TIVEXSE-750359 format. One record per residue (C-alpha): residue number from 1; x, y, z; residue in three letters. Coordinates in nm, 3 decimals. Each point is the difference from the previous one (the first is absolute). Example, Ala and Ser with C-alpha at 12.3 -4.5 7.8 and 13.67 -1.06 7.14 Angstrom:
REM TIVEXSE-750359
+-----+---------+---------+---------+-----+
:   n :       X :       Y :       Z : res :
+-----+---------+---------+---------+-----+
:   1 :   1.230 :  -0.450 :   0.780 : ala :
:   2 :   0.137 :   0.344 :  -0.066 : ser :
+-----+---------+---------+---------+-----+
This chain:
REM TIVEXSE-750359
+-----+---------+---------+---------+-----+
:   n :       X :       Y :       Z : res :
+-----+---------+---------+---------+-----+
:   1 :   0.000 :   0.000 :   0.000 : met :
:   2 :   0.101 :   0.361 :  -0.059 : val :
:   3 :  -0.050 :   0.251 :   0.273 : thr :
:   4 :  -0.028 :   0.372 :  -0.067 : gly :
:   5 :   0.313 :   0.156 :   0.149 : ser :
:   6 :  -0.159 :   0.334 :   0.090 : arg :
:   7 :  -0.359 :  -0.083 :   0.086 : leu :
:   8 :   0.058 :  -0.349 :   0.126 : gly :
:   9 :  -0.280 :  -0.129 :  -0.219 : thr :
:  10 :   0.021 :  -0.359 :  -0.107 : arg :
:  11 :  -0.083 :  -0.038 :  -0.371 : val :
:  12 :  -0.216 :  -0.311 :  -0.019 : thr :
:  13 :  -0.178 :  -0.147 :  -0.305 : pro :
:  14 :  -0.332 :   0.126 :   0.135 : ser :
:  15 :   0.140 :   0.353 :   0.034 : leu :
:  16 :   0.133 :  -0.013 :  -0.355 : val :
:  17 :  -0.344 :  -0.105 :  -0.122 : ala :
:  18 :  -0.160 :   0.287 :   0.192 : leu :
:  19 :   0.244 :   0.252 :  -0.152 : ile :
:  20 :  -0.065 :  -0.131 :  -0.348 : leu :
:  21 :  -0.374 :   0.016 :   0.052 : ala :
:  22 :   0.026 :   0.359 :   0.124 : ala :
:  23 :   0.209 :   0.087 :  -0.302 : gly :
:  24 :  -0.261 :  -0.146 :  -0.231 : leu :
:  25 :  -0.273 :   0.196 :   0.176 : met :
:  26 :   0.195 :   0.324 :  -0.031 : leu :
:  27 :   0.073 :  -0.072 :  -0.363 : gly :
:  28 :  -0.367 :  -0.060 :  -0.064 : gly :
:  29 :  -0.091 :   0.325 :   0.174 : ala :
:  30 :   0.256 :   0.190 :  -0.206 : ala :
:  31 :  -0.143 :  -0.137 :  -0.326 : ser :
:  32 :  -0.364 :   0.062 :   0.097 : ala :
:  33 :  -0.191 :   0.276 :  -0.173 : ala :
:  34 :   0.064 :   0.339 :   0.166 : pro :
:  35 :  -0.290 :   0.126 :   0.207 : arg :
:  36 :   0.091 :   0.370 :   0.030 : arg :
:  37 :   0.115 :   0.145 :  -0.332 : val :
:  38 :   0.090 :   0.364 :  -0.057 : val :
:  39 :   0.065 :   0.161 :  -0.340 : ser :
:  40 :   0.207 :   0.319 :  -0.030 : met :
:  41 :  -0.001 :   0.035 :  -0.380 : asn :
:  42 :  -0.277 :   0.105 :  -0.239 : leu :
:  43 :   0.046 :  -0.298 :  -0.232 : cys :
:  44 :   0.024 :  -0.261 :   0.274 : thr :
:  45 :  -0.307 :   0.167 :   0.156 : asp :
:  46 :  -0.206 :  -0.085 :  -0.305 : gln :
:  47 :   0.121 :  -0.356 :  -0.047 : leu :
:  48 :  -0.037 :  -0.070 :   0.372 : ala :
:  49 :  -0.358 :   0.129 :   0.005 : met :
:  50 :  -0.078 :  -0.235 :  -0.288 : met :
:  51 :   0.175 :  -0.306 :   0.143 : leu :
:  52 :  -0.016 :   0.015 :   0.381 : ala :
:  53 :  -0.255 :  -0.200 :   0.195 : ala :
:  54 :  -0.252 :   0.193 :   0.212 : pro :
:  55 :   0.176 :   0.147 :   0.304 : gly :
:  56 :   0.347 :  -0.093 :  -0.125 : gln :
:  57 :   0.093 :   0.347 :  -0.130 : leu :
:  58 :  -0.019 :   0.259 :   0.278 : ile :
:  59 :   0.157 :   0.316 :  -0.146 : ser :
:  60 :   0.095 :   0.148 :  -0.337 : ile :
:  61 :   0.189 :   0.312 :  -0.102 : ser :
:  62 :  -0.163 :   0.342 :   0.000 : his :
:  63 :   0.039 :   0.003 :  -0.380 : leu :
:  64 :  -0.226 :  -0.303 :  -0.022 : gly :
:  65 :  -0.276 :   0.226 :   0.139 : his :
:  66 :   0.064 :   0.280 :  -0.254 : asp :
:  67 :  -0.246 :  -0.016 :  -0.293 : pro :
:  68 :   0.239 :   0.207 :  -0.213 : ala :
:  69 :   0.243 :  -0.293 :  -0.022 : val :
:  70 :  -0.185 :  -0.302 :   0.138 : ser :
:  71 :  -0.274 :  -0.170 :  -0.204 : pro :
:  72 :  -0.105 :  -0.181 :   0.318 : met :
:  73 :  -0.038 :   0.303 :   0.227 : ala :
:  74 :  -0.361 :  -0.089 :   0.084 : asp :
:  75 :   0.098 :  -0.351 :   0.106 : arg :
:  76 :   0.292 :   0.140 :   0.198 : ala :
:  77 :  -0.238 :   0.148 :   0.257 : arg :
:  78 :  -0.023 :  -0.345 :   0.158 : ala :
:  79 :   0.367 :   0.015 :   0.102 : tyr :
:  80 :   0.209 :   0.214 :   0.226 : gly :
:  81 :   0.249 :   0.236 :  -0.161 : arg :
:  82 :   0.370 :   0.050 :   0.061 : asn :
:  83 :   0.272 :   0.236 :  -0.119 : his :
:  84 :   0.275 :  -0.259 :  -0.025 : gly :
:  85 :   0.196 :   0.098 :   0.312 : his :
:  86 :   0.182 :  -0.288 :   0.167 : ala :
:  87 :  -0.114 :   0.081 :   0.353 : glu :
:  88 :  -0.359 :   0.041 :  -0.119 : glu :
:  89 :   0.002 :  -0.336 :  -0.176 : leu :
:  90 :   0.179 :  -0.181 :   0.284 : phe :
:  91 :  -0.272 :   0.105 :   0.246 : arg :
:  92 :  -0.256 :  -0.178 :  -0.218 : leu :
:  93 :   0.171 :  -0.331 :   0.091 : arg :
:  94 :   0.004 :  -0.133 :  -0.357 : pro :
:  95 :   0.126 :  -0.345 :  -0.084 : asp :
:  96 :   0.051 :   0.114 :  -0.361 : leu :
:  97 :   0.065 :   0.342 :  -0.152 : val :
:  98 :  -0.040 :   0.058 :  -0.375 : leu :
:  99 :   0.229 :   0.257 :  -0.161 : ala :
: 100 :   0.106 :   0.127 :  -0.340 : gly :
: 101 :   0.357 :  -0.024 :  -0.123 : arg :
: 102 :   0.052 :   0.372 :  -0.050 : tyr :
: 103 :  -0.176 :   0.149 :   0.299 : ser :
: 104 :   0.030 :  -0.014 :   0.378 : gly :
: 105 :   0.354 :  -0.136 :   0.000 : gly :
: 106 :   0.095 :   0.137 :   0.341 : ala :
: 107 :  -0.322 :  -0.122 :   0.159 : ala :
: 108 :   0.041 :  -0.345 :  -0.156 : val :
: 109 :   0.356 :  -0.026 :   0.128 : ala :
: 110 :  -0.110 :   0.096 :   0.352 : met :
: 111 :  -0.288 :  -0.249 :   0.000 : leu :
: 112 :   0.230 :  -0.278 :  -0.113 : glu :
: 113 :   0.245 :   0.084 :   0.279 : arg :
: 114 :  -0.290 :  -0.028 :   0.243 : leu :
: 115 :  -0.079 :  -0.346 :  -0.134 : gly :
: 116 :  -0.316 :   0.089 :  -0.191 : val :
: 117 :  -0.040 :  -0.207 :  -0.321 : pro :
: 118 :  -0.014 :   0.225 :  -0.308 : val :
: 119 :  -0.093 :  -0.097 :  -0.355 : leu :
: 120 :   0.129 :   0.248 :  -0.257 : thr :
: 121 :  -0.159 :  -0.008 :  -0.344 : leu :
: 122 :   0.155 :   0.167 :  -0.302 : ala :
: 123 :  -0.236 :   0.210 :  -0.213 : pro :
: 124 :  -0.125 :  -0.193 :  -0.300 : ala :
: 125 :   0.153 :   0.120 :  -0.327 : arg :
: 126 :  -0.209 :  -0.220 :  -0.226 : asp :
: 127 :  -0.299 :  -0.233 :   0.005 : leu :
: 128 :   0.213 :  -0.304 :   0.077 : thr :
: 129 :   0.126 :   0.166 :   0.318 : glu :
: 130 :  -0.358 :   0.083 :   0.097 : val :
: 131 :  -0.071 :  -0.373 :   0.009 : arg :
: 132 :   0.324 :  -0.071 :   0.187 : glu :
: 133 :  -0.080 :   0.254 :   0.272 : asn :
: 134 :  -0.350 :  -0.137 :   0.048 : ile :
: 135 :   0.143 :  -0.351 :   0.034 : his :
: 136 :   0.273 :   0.109 :   0.242 : gln :
: 137 :  -0.236 :   0.195 :   0.224 : leu :
: 138 :  -0.254 :  -0.280 :  -0.006 : gly :
: 139 :   0.266 :  -0.237 :   0.133 : gln :
: 140 :   0.108 :   0.245 :   0.272 : ala :
: 141 :  -0.359 :   0.043 :   0.119 : leu :
: 142 :  -0.081 :  -0.370 :  -0.016 : gly :
: 143 :  -0.256 :   0.079 :  -0.271 : gln :
: 144 :   0.144 :  -0.201 :  -0.289 : glu :
: 145 :  -0.337 :  -0.115 :  -0.131 : ala :
: 146 :  -0.141 :   0.352 :   0.002 : arg :
: 147 :   0.309 :   0.127 :  -0.183 : ala :
: 148 :  -0.031 :  -0.273 :  -0.262 : ala :
: 149 :  -0.363 :   0.097 :  -0.064 : arg :
: 150 :   0.097 :   0.366 :  -0.028 : met :
: 151 :   0.270 :  -0.079 :  -0.256 : ile :
: 152 :  -0.242 :  -0.217 :  -0.200 : ala :
: 153 :  -0.264 :   0.277 :   0.002 : asp :
: 154 :   0.264 :   0.255 :  -0.101 : phe :
: 155 :   0.112 :  -0.215 :  -0.293 : asp :
: 156 :  -0.358 :  -0.059 :  -0.109 : ala :
: 157 :  -0.081 :   0.371 :   0.013 : gly :
: 158 :   0.313 :   0.087 :  -0.194 : leu :
: 159 :  -0.083 :  -0.262 :  -0.263 : ala :
: 160 :  -0.349 :   0.150 :  -0.040 : thr :
: 161 :   0.142 :   0.350 :  -0.049 : leu :
: 162 :   0.254 :  -0.125 :  -0.253 : arg :
: 163 :  -0.265 :  -0.190 :  -0.194 : ala :
: 164 :  -0.219 :   0.311 :  -0.023 : ala :
: 165 :   0.299 :   0.209 :  -0.107 : arg :
: 166 :   0.112 :  -0.248 :  -0.265 : asp :
: 167 :  -0.351 :  -0.057 :  -0.135 : ala :
: 168 :  -0.006 :   0.353 :  -0.146 : ala :
: 169 :   0.360 :   0.100 :  -0.069 : pro :
: 170 :   0.060 :   0.365 :  -0.082 : asp :
: 171 :   0.127 :   0.086 :  -0.348 : ala :
: 172 :   0.268 :   0.198 :   0.179 : arg :
: 173 :   0.030 :  -0.013 :   0.379 : pro :
: 174 :  -0.045 :   0.338 :   0.160 : leu :
: 175 :   0.327 :   0.155 :   0.113 : arg :
: 176 :  -0.021 :   0.074 :   0.371 : ala :
: 177 :   0.221 :   0.202 :   0.233 : ala :
: 178 :   0.009 :  -0.049 :   0.377 : ile :
: 179 :   0.080 :   0.331 :   0.168 : tyr :
: 180 :   0.039 :   0.020 :   0.376 : asp :
: 181 :   0.120 :   0.273 :   0.240 : pro :
: 182 :   0.341 :   0.146 :  -0.085 : asn :
: 183 :  -0.051 :  -0.116 :  -0.357 : gly :
: 184 :   0.069 :  -0.362 :   0.087 : tyr :
: 185 :  -0.104 :  -0.269 :  -0.245 : ser :
: 186 :   0.006 :  -0.379 :  -0.004 : trp :
: 187 :   0.124 :  -0.241 :  -0.265 : gly :
: 188 :  -0.115 :  -0.351 :  -0.079 : asn :
: 189 :   0.236 :  -0.154 :   0.259 : ala :
: 190 :  -0.225 :   0.133 :   0.275 : ser :
: 191 :  -0.339 :  -0.085 :   0.139 : leu :
: 192 :  -0.152 :   0.323 :  -0.131 : ala :
: 193 :   0.144 :  -0.069 :  -0.344 : gly :
: 194 :  -0.153 :  -0.346 :   0.000 : gln :
: 195 :  -0.342 :   0.145 :   0.082 : ile :
: 196 :   0.032 :   0.213 :  -0.314 : val :
: 197 :   0.103 :  -0.288 :  -0.226 : thr :
: 198 :  -0.259 :  -0.239 :   0.146 : glu :
: 199 :  -0.263 :   0.262 :  -0.087 : ala :
: 200 :   0.112 :  -0.025 :  -0.363 : gly :
: 201 :   0.183 :   0.334 :  -0.011 : leu :
: 202 :   0.349 :   0.089 :  -0.120 : his :
: 203 :   0.212 :   0.163 :   0.271 : asn :
: 204 :   0.198 :   0.290 :  -0.153 : ile :
: 205 :   0.262 :  -0.038 :   0.275 : ala :
: 206 :   0.142 :  -0.282 :  -0.212 : thr :
: 207 :   0.058 :   0.247 :  -0.283 : glu :
: 208 :   0.193 :   0.225 :   0.236 : leu :
: 209 :   0.226 :  -0.265 :   0.151 : gly :
: 210 :  -0.177 :  -0.021 :   0.336 : ile :
: 211 :  -0.009 :  -0.367 :   0.099 : thr :
: 212 :  -0.101 :  -0.009 :   0.366 : ser :
: 213 :  -0.044 :   0.359 :   0.111 : gly :
: 214 :   0.146 :   0.346 :  -0.049 : gly :
: 215 :  -0.077 :   0.365 :  -0.055 : gln :
: 216 :  -0.156 :   0.114 :  -0.325 : met :
: 217 :   0.053 :   0.365 :  -0.090 : ala :
: 218 :  -0.321 :   0.191 :  -0.058 : leu :
: 219 :   0.125 :   0.111 :  -0.342 : glu :
: 220 :   0.071 :  -0.361 :  -0.096 : thr :
: 221 :  -0.346 :  -0.107 :   0.109 : leu :
: 222 :  -0.171 :   0.271 :  -0.204 : val :
: 223 :   0.209 :  -0.067 :  -0.311 : leu :
: 224 :  -0.074 :  -0.372 :   0.030 : ser :
: 225 :  -0.366 :   0.090 :  -0.055 : asp :
: 226 :  -0.157 :  -0.301 :   0.181 : pro :
: 227 :  -0.354 :  -0.114 :  -0.070 : asp :
: 228 :  -0.057 :  -0.040 :   0.375 : met :
: 229 :   0.143 :   0.177 :   0.303 : leu :
: 230 :  -0.018 :  -0.194 :   0.327 : ile :
: 231 :   0.050 :   0.223 :   0.304 : arg :
: 232 :  -0.016 :  -0.090 :   0.366 : ser :
: 233 :  -0.277 :   0.176 :   0.199 : pro :
: 234 :   0.118 :   0.301 :   0.196 : arg :
: 235 :  -0.007 :   0.002 :   0.379 : tyr :
: 236 :  -0.222 :   0.242 :   0.185 : ala :
: 237 :   0.302 :   0.185 :   0.139 : thr :
: 238 :   0.225 :   0.211 :  -0.224 : ala :
: 239 :   0.316 :  -0.162 :  -0.132 : ser :
: 240 :   0.274 :   0.155 :  -0.212 : his :
: 241 :   0.072 :  -0.342 :  -0.153 : ala :
: 242 :  -0.357 :  -0.016 :  -0.134 : glu :
: 243 :  -0.005 :   0.342 :  -0.164 : glu :
: 244 :   0.127 :  -0.140 :  -0.328 : val :
: 245 :  -0.312 :  -0.219 :  -0.025 : leu :
: 246 :  -0.214 :   0.310 :  -0.065 : ser :
: 247 :   0.248 :   0.188 :  -0.219 : his :
: 248 :  -0.163 :   0.206 :  -0.282 : pro :
: 249 :   0.193 :  -0.207 :  -0.256 : ala :
: 250 :  -0.187 :  -0.311 :   0.115 : leu :
: 251 :  -0.329 :   0.188 :  -0.013 : thr :
: 252 :   0.074 :   0.090 :  -0.362 : ala :
: 253 :   0.092 :  -0.361 :  -0.074 : leu :
: 254 :  -0.335 :  -0.120 :   0.133 : leu :
: 255 :  -0.188 :   0.265 :  -0.197 : arg :
: 256 :   0.172 :  -0.134 :  -0.309 : gly :
: 257 :  -0.169 :  -0.336 :   0.036 : gly :
: 258 :   0.223 :  -0.195 :   0.239 : thr :
: 259 :  -0.212 :  -0.221 :   0.226 : ile :
: 260 :   0.012 :   0.102 :   0.364 : asp :
: 261 :   0.032 :  -0.304 :   0.230 : ala :
: 262 :   0.101 :  -0.053 :   0.358 : ala :
: 263 :   0.179 :  -0.258 :   0.205 : ser :
: 264 :  -0.118 :  -0.052 :   0.357 : gly :
: 265 :   0.015 :  -0.211 :   0.314 : pro :
: 266 :  -0.043 :  -0.323 :  -0.199 : asp :
: 267 :   0.342 :   0.072 :  -0.154 : trp :
: 268 :   0.178 :   0.036 :   0.333 : ser :
: 269 :   0.097 :  -0.361 :   0.074 : cys :
: 270 :   0.037 :  -0.345 :  -0.146 : gly :
: 271 :  -0.336 :  -0.144 :   0.102 : thr :
: 272 :  -0.305 :  -0.138 :  -0.187 : pro :
: 273 :  -0.126 :   0.361 :  -0.001 : gln :
: 274 :   0.215 :   0.038 :  -0.312 : leu :
: 275 :  -0.275 :  -0.170 :  -0.197 : leu :
: 276 :  -0.226 :   0.296 :   0.071 : gly :
: 277 :   0.274 :   0.241 :  -0.111 : ala :
: 278 :   0.044 :  -0.186 :  -0.330 : ile :
: 279 :  -0.375 :  -0.011 :  -0.065 : ala :
: 280 :  -0.047 :   0.369 :   0.082 : ala :
: 281 :   0.287 :   0.104 :  -0.228 : leu :
: 282 :  -0.136 :  -0.211 :  -0.284 : arg :
: 283 :  -0.343 :   0.159 :   0.047 : ala :
: 284 :   0.150 :   0.351 :   0.002 : ala :
: 285 :   0.179 :  -0.075 :  -0.326 : ala :
: 286 :  -0.318 :  -0.128 :  -0.161 : ala :
: 287 :  -0.210 :   0.289 :   0.123 : gln :
: 288 :   0.259 :   0.261 :  -0.086 : gly :
: 289 :   0.056 :  -0.141 :  -0.345 : gly :
: 290 :  -0.373 :   0.000 :  -0.070 : ala :
: 291 :  -0.041 :   0.357 :   0.128 : ala :
: 292 :   0.306 :   0.134 :  -0.180 : gly :
: 293 :  -0.061 :  -0.169 :  -0.331 : gly :
: 294 :   0.246 :  -0.210 :  -0.197 : asp :
: 295 :   0.347 :   0.019 :   0.153 : thr :
: 296 :   0.160 :  -0.257 :  -0.227 : thr :
: 297 :   0.110 :   0.269 :  -0.246 : glu :
: 298 :   0.165 :   0.216 :   0.264 : lys :
: 299 :   0.364 :   0.058 :  -0.090 : thr :
: 300 :   0.228 :  -0.021 :   0.305 : pro :
: 301 :   0.264 :   0.265 :   0.052 : arg :
: 302 :   0.276 :  -0.167 :   0.194 : arg :
: 303 :   0.215 :   0.193 :   0.237 : gly :
: 304 :   0.377 :  -0.028 :   0.004 : thr :
+-----+---------+---------+---------+-----+
C-alpha cells in the first residue's frame, strides 16, 4: 500500500474508485449544457435568442435592445441588458459568456482570468460561416438539434430565394453601390456584398477593386453611375461620419433615376435574418426598376 506522505491518507482501491467516480461526475457537469448564459455582443445576442432554451439566456448586450441595429429588439425585451463590463457580467454568475472576436477584449480577458468560460465567435464573412457559427453556438448551448433545424431552414429559405431570382433572370443585372458612413463600401468578399449578389445585383465595388471593404470616394461613386444606391439608415443623433450619406451629389444621382435603397438591422450580423435582407433588396430592385422604367440601356460611367 502507498501512504500519502503529507496527509497520511492511505490510498486504497476503494478510494481510487471514489476519486475516479468524482472525476467522472465533474467531467459530466462540465460538459452539461450551461444554465446561465450571458451575451455581450450584438451578433451573439441574436443567435443566442434564436437557439437558447427558455430561461437559459439571462442577459444580452444593450445593442441587442436597440432597434436601429437589432432586428430582434422586440424579442430582446424578455432579457436583461448589459454593457459588456467584466465586473457587471461576473456579478450575473454566468457559466458561459458569449463574445465577439473584435469587441470586449479586455473584459473577456478578465473574465477568463476569473475562471468564467467564454465562447468567442468570429463575425461571419460569408454564408458558409453563418452556418458554422450557428452549429458552434448550438453545441456550446447544448442545443445541437435546434441548431441543425435552423441551418436546414436557412438553407431551404436561401434555395427558395435563389430559385425565384433565377426563374426570371435580368437581361443585365442592376449595378448597385453600398455606401455607408465615411464613404465605406463592401465588396463581394463580405457578408454585405453577398447580400447584394444573392439579390441578383452586380456590386460596383468589384469594378473599383474593393474586395472585402474599403472607402469609396464620393466622386468615384457618382462617376460610376450605379442603378441602385444602398445606404445605411441614419441614427437619430447627429454624426459627422453620416453627413456624406445626404450629400447633394447623391441627391442629384437619385433624381437622375438611380434607385434609392437601404440596408438595415437585418444586415448587421450573420444570422438567418439575412434572408429578409436579400428578399427586401430584391423587391426594392424590382419596384425601383418598374417605377424608373427600363434601366437595361443605361450606360455606366466608371470612375477611376
